[in-house]
C-alpha positions as CSV (number, residue, x, y, z in Angstrom):
1,M,-120.1,34.7,-69.3
2,K,-121.8,31.9,-67.5
3,K,-118.5,30.1,-66.9
4,H,-117.0,33.3,-65.4
5,F,-120.0,33.6,-63.1
6,V,-119.7,30.1,-61.8
7,T,-116.0,30.5,-61.2
8,T,-116.6,33.8,-59.3
9,C,-119.3,32.0,-57.2
10,I,-116.9,29.2,-56.3
11,I,-114.2,31.6,-55.2
12,L,-116.7,33.6,-53.2
13,F,-118.0,30.5,-51.5
14,C,-114.5,29.3,-50.6
15,S,-113.7,32.7,-49.1
16,L,-116.8,32.7,-47.0
17,T,-116.6,29.2,-45.7
18,V,-112.8,28.8,-45.5
19,C,-112.2,25.9,-47.9
20,A,-110.5,23.3,-45.7
21,L,-108.0,20.9,-47.0
22,P,-109.0,17.3,-46.4
23,L,-107.6,15.7,-43.2
24,P,-105.5,12.6,-44.1
25,H,-106.6,9.4,-42.3
26,R,-102.9,8.4,-41.7
27,M,-99.9,10.7,-41.7
28,F,-96.2,9.6,-41.4
29,I,-95.2,12.5,-39.2
30,W,-91.5,12.5,-40.3
31,E,-92.2,12.4,-44.0
32,G,-90.1,15.0,-45.8
33,V,-87.8,15.7,-42.7
34,D,-84.1,15.3,-43.6
35,G,-82.6,12.4,-41.7
36,M,-85.9,11.1,-40.4
37,Q,-87.4,9.6,-43.6
38,T,-87.0,6.0,-42.3
39,E,-89.0,6.6,-39.1
40,R,-92.4,5.1,-39.2
41,S,-94.3,7.1,-36.5
42,V,-97.9,7.6,-37.6
43,L,-100.7,10.0,-36.7
44,E,-104.1,8.4,-37.3
45,S,-107.1,10.7,-37.5
46,F,-110.7,10.2,-36.4
47,I,-113.0,12.9,-37.8
48,P,-116.3,13.6,-36.0
49,Q,-119.6,14.1,-38.0
50,N,-120.0,17.5,-36.3
51,P,-116.6,18.8,-35.4
52,N,-116.5,21.5,-32.7
53,G,-112.9,22.7,-33.4
54,T,-111.3,21.0,-30.5
55,A,-108.6,18.4,-31.2
56,V,-106.9,15.7,-29.0
57,I,-103.8,13.6,-29.5
58,V,-104.2,10.1,-28.0
59,C,-101.0,8.4,-26.7
60,P,-101.6,4.7,-25.9
61,G,-99.6,3.0,-23.2
62,G,-97.4,-0.1,-23.3
63,S,-94.5,0.6,-20.9
64,Y,-92.7,2.7,-23.5
65,H,-92.0,-0.7,-25.0
66,H,-95.0,-1.3,-27.2
67,L,-98.5,0.3,-27.8
68,D,-102.0,-0.7,-27.0
69,L,-103.4,0.8,-30.1
70,N,-107.0,-0.5,-29.8
71,K,-108.3,-0.4,-26.2
72,E,-106.3,2.7,-25.2
73,G,-105.9,4.2,-28.7
74,R,-108.6,3.9,-31.3
75,T,-111.4,3.2,-28.8
76,T,-110.5,6.5,-27.1
77,A,-110.3,8.4,-30.3
78,Q,-113.7,7.1,-31.4
79,W,-115.2,8.3,-28.1
80,F,-113.8,11.8,-28.5
81,A,-115.1,11.9,-32.1
82,Q,-118.6,11.2,-30.7
83,Q,-118.1,14.3,-28.6
84,G,-117.3,16.4,-31.7
85,V,-113.5,16.4,-31.0
86,T,-111.2,15.6,-33.9
87,A,-108.9,12.9,-32.5
88,F,-105.5,11.7,-33.5
89,V,-103.9,8.4,-32.3
90,L,-100.1,8.7,-32.2
91,Q,-98.1,5.6,-32.9
92,Y,-94.9,6.8,-31.3
93,R,-91.5,5.1,-31.3
94,T,-90.8,2.6,-28.5
95,A,-88.1,0.6,-26.9
96,K,-89.3,-2.5,-28.8
97,D,-87.8,-1.1,-31.9
98,G,-84.7,0.1,-30.1
99,Y,-85.8,3.7,-29.1
100,H,-85.4,5.5,-25.8
101,A,-85.9,9.1,-24.7
102,P,-86.2,11.6,-26.3
103,A,-87.5,9.8,-29.4
104,M,-91.0,9.4,-27.9
105,Q,-91.1,13.0,-26.8
106,Q,-90.0,14.2,-30.2
107,D,-92.7,12.2,-31.8
108,L,-95.4,13.9,-29.7
109,Q,-94.0,17.4,-30.2
110,R,-93.9,16.8,-33.9
111,A,-97.6,15.7,-33.7
112,I,-98.5,18.8,-31.8
113,Q,-96.6,20.9,-34.4
114,L,-98.5,19.3,-37.3
115,V,-101.9,19.6,-35.8
116,R,-101.4,23.2,-34.7
117,E,-99.8,24.3,-38.0
118,N,-102.7,22.8,-40.0
119,A,-105.4,24.0,-37.6
120,N,-106.9,26.5,-40.0
121,E,-106.9,24.1,-43.0
122,W,-108.5,21.3,-40.8
123,N,-111.0,23.7,-39.2
124,L,-109.5,23.3,-35.7
125,N,-109.0,25.8,-33.0
126,P,-105.2,26.1,-32.4
127,D,-106.0,27.1,-28.8
128,K,-108.0,23.9,-28.1
129,I,-105.5,21.1,-28.7
130,G,-105.3,18.6,-25.9
131,L,-103.5,15.4,-25.0
132,I,-104.7,12.1,-23.4
133,G,-102.4,9.3,-22.5
134,F,-102.5,6.0,-20.7
135,S,-99.9,4.5,-18.4
136,A,-96.5,5.2,-20.1
137,G,-98.5,7.3,-22.6
138,G,-99.8,9.2,-19.5
139,H,-96.2,10.0,-18.6
140,L,-95.6,11.1,-22.2
141,V,-98.5,13.6,-22.4
142,A,-97.8,14.9,-18.9
143,W,-94.2,15.5,-19.9
144,A,-95.3,17.4,-22.9
145,A,-97.6,19.5,-20.8
146,E,-94.8,20.3,-18.4
147,H,-92.2,21.0,-21.1
148,G,-94.2,22.9,-23.8
149,N,-91.4,25.5,-24.0
150,D,-88.6,22.9,-24.4
151,N,-88.3,22.4,-28.1
152,L,-86.8,18.9,-28.7
153,L,-87.3,19.4,-32.5
154,L,-84.4,21.9,-32.8
155,E,-81.8,19.1,-32.7
156,L,-83.6,17.7,-35.8
157,H,-83.3,21.1,-37.5
158,L,-87.0,21.8,-37.3
159,F,-88.0,25.3,-36.3
160,P,-91.8,25.3,-35.6
161,T,-93.6,28.6,-36.0
162,V,-96.3,27.4,-33.5
163,K,-96.3,26.7,-29.8
164,L,-95.7,23.1,-28.8
165,N,-97.8,23.3,-25.6
166,A,-101.1,21.6,-24.9
167,N,-104.3,23.3,-23.9
168,F,-105.5,20.5,-21.7
169,V,-104.0,17.1,-20.6
170,I,-105.5,13.9,-19.4
171,P,-103.1,11.4,-17.8
172,V,-104.9,8.1,-17.1
173,Y,-103.3,5.7,-14.6
174,P,-100.0,7.4,-15.5
175,V,-96.4,6.4,-14.9
176,V,-95.1,9.6,-13.2
177,S,-91.9,9.0,-11.3
178,M,-88.6,7.5,-12.4
179,Q,-87.4,7.2,-8.8
180,D,-86.6,3.6,-7.9
181,T,-89.0,3.4,-4.9
182,I,-92.1,3.8,-7.0
183,A,-91.1,3.7,-10.6
184,H,-92.7,1.3,-13.0
185,K,-89.5,-0.5,-13.8
186,W,-90.3,-1.6,-17.3
187,S,-91.2,1.9,-18.3
188,Q,-88.1,3.3,-16.6
189,R,-85.9,0.8,-18.5
190,S,-87.7,1.4,-21.8
191,L,-87.4,5.2,-21.4
192,L,-83.9,5.6,-19.9
193,G,-82.1,2.4,-20.6
194,L,-80.7,-0.3,-18.3
195,K,-78.6,1.9,-16.0
196,P,-79.9,5.4,-15.8
197,T,-78.1,7.9,-13.6
198,Q,-79.8,9.6,-10.7
199,E,-79.7,12.8,-12.6
200,E,-81.6,11.2,-15.5
201,K,-84.2,9.7,-13.1
202,D,-84.7,13.2,-11.6
203,A,-85.0,14.9,-15.0
204,W,-87.7,12.4,-16.1
205,S,-89.7,12.3,-12.8
206,L,-92.7,14.4,-13.5
207,E,-93.4,15.2,-9.8
208,L,-90.1,17.1,-9.8
209,T,-90.6,19.2,-12.9
210,V,-94.1,20.6,-12.7
211,S,-94.5,24.0,-14.3
212,D,-96.9,26.7,-13.1
213,S,-97.7,27.3,-16.8
214,M,-99.3,23.9,-17.2
215,P,-102.7,23.7,-18.8
216,P,-105.8,22.2,-17.0
217,V,-105.2,18.6,-15.9
218,Y,-107.7,15.8,-15.5
219,L,-105.9,12.9,-13.7
220,V,-107.4,9.4,-13.5
221,A,-106.1,6.5,-11.3
222,C,-107.4,3.6,-9.3
223,K,-106.2,2.7,-5.8
224,D,-105.9,-1.0,-6.6
225,D,-103.7,-0.5,-9.6
226,P,-101.4,-3.6,-9.7
227,V,-99.1,-2.3,-12.4
228,V,-98.3,1.3,-11.8
229,Q,-98.3,2.2,-8.1
230,Y,-101.2,4.5,-7.2
231,E,-98.7,6.7,-5.3
232,N,-97.5,7.9,-8.7
233,S,-100.7,9.8,-9.2
234,V,-100.9,11.0,-5.6
235,I,-97.5,12.7,-5.7
236,F,-98.2,14.2,-9.1
237,F,-101.5,15.6,-7.8
238,K,-99.7,17.1,-4.8
239,A,-97.1,18.6,-7.0
240,L,-99.7,20.1,-9.3
241,L,-101.6,21.6,-6.4
242,Q,-98.4,23.1,-5.0
243,K,-97.9,24.9,-8.3
244,K,-101.5,26.0,-8.3
245,V,-102.3,24.2,-11.6
246,D,-106.0,23.7,-12.4
247,V,-106.2,20.0,-11.7
248,T,-109.0,17.5,-11.1
249,F,-108.1,14.1,-9.6
250,A,-110.6,11.4,-10.5
251,S,-109.5,8.7,-8.0
252,Y,-111.4,5.4,-7.9
253,E,-111.4,2.7,-5.2
254,W,-111.0,-0.1,-7.8
255,G,-110.5,-0.6,-11.5
256,G,-107.0,-1.7,-11.8
257,H,-104.9,-0.8,-14.8
258,G,-105.3,-0.9,-18.6
259,F,-109.0,-0.4,-18.9
260,G,-108.8,2.4,-21.4
261,M,-112.2,3.3,-22.7
262,A,-113.2,-0.3,-23.3
263,D,-116.5,-1.8,-22.1
264,T,-115.1,-3.3,-18.8
265,A,-116.6,-3.9,-15.4
266,F,-114.9,-0.7,-14.3
267,M,-116.5,1.3,-17.1
268,R,-119.9,-0.2,-16.3
269,A,-119.6,0.5,-12.6
270,F,-118.2,4.1,-12.8
271,N,-118.7,5.3,-16.4
272,W,-115.5,7.3,-15.9
273,N,-115.6,8.9,-19.3
274,E,-118.9,10.6,-18.5
275,A,-117.1,12.4,-15.6
276,L,-114.4,13.3,-18.1
277,R,-117.1,14.6,-20.6
278,I,-118.5,16.9,-17.9
279,W,-115.0,18.2,-17.1
280,L,-114.4,18.9,-20.8
281,C,-117.7,20.8,-21.0
282,S,-116.9,22.8,-17.9
283,H,-113.6,24.0,-19.5
284,G,-115.2,24.9,-22.8
285,F,-113.6,22.1,-24.9
286,I,-116.9,20.5,-25.9
287,Q,-120.5,21.5,-25.7
288,G,-123.3,19.7,-23.8
289,P,-125.1,19.5,-20.5
290,F,-123.0,19.3,-17.3
C-alpha cells in the first residue's frame, strides 16, 4: 500500500511540474540523421541557475573559415546564462574543413529545429528562441532570420514539425554584403568559393533579401572596424528600416572588431552588453530593470 502511494505521488508530482528531460551539455546535431553521421557539428549548452524560458543560439565568427569559440562563443553564452537565458554555442561547419554554403545554414536550421522541438522537455518557451552571431556568424544568424521560411533541411530528408524562424536576432559587427565593393573577401570566399557568380553574390547579400516578417533585430557595429567595413551594418540597417522591421542600431565611434563579450577596453568604455540587456528586457525576453 505504501509503495503504491509513493508511486502515485511521484506520478502526480511529475504531472504538476512537467518533468523535464535533462539538457545534454554537448549534442552532435546530426546524430541519427541518414547520410550525416560523419558530420561533427556540435551544440554546447549553458544552463542558467534560474532559467526564464528564453533560449539563444550563439554563432561565433571566423570568416566562415574557423570559429572563435571562446571570446565570441562561450563567453557570450555564459553572459546570457547569467541573465537567465539558456544558451547554446553552435560549432558549425566551416571552409577550413572544406565546407561552403549551405552547410553552415543547414547547421543553424538544424540547431533551431532541435531547440524548438525539445522546448517543452527543456523548459523553454518555443516562442522565445533567439540568435546572436559575430562577424561571419552575424551573417549566419541574420540570414536565418531573413529565411526562416526557407527550409534547407528538406534536401537532407528532414521534415521539421516546428518553425525554423528566430524570435529575435543580434548581429554583432556582421558581415552583410557579398558585393565586391564592400564584402569581407575572406568570408565571401569561404561561403561561396573562389569564383562566385553575380547571382550568388546577390542571393547571399543580406541587404537585398530582407523580409518584412523578420523578428526584432539588435544590430551592433563600430565605425572604426578594420576588418568588416562599417558600411555593411549601415546598408543593412537601412534595408531593415525600409521593410519596417523592429530594429535598434547600436553604433559606436570606436571598438574595432572581434571584441565579443570579453573584458576589453571597448567593453570597459561602453559596456555594450548592458545596452543589449536593456533591449532584451524591453522586448520581454529577460526580466529586470530597464
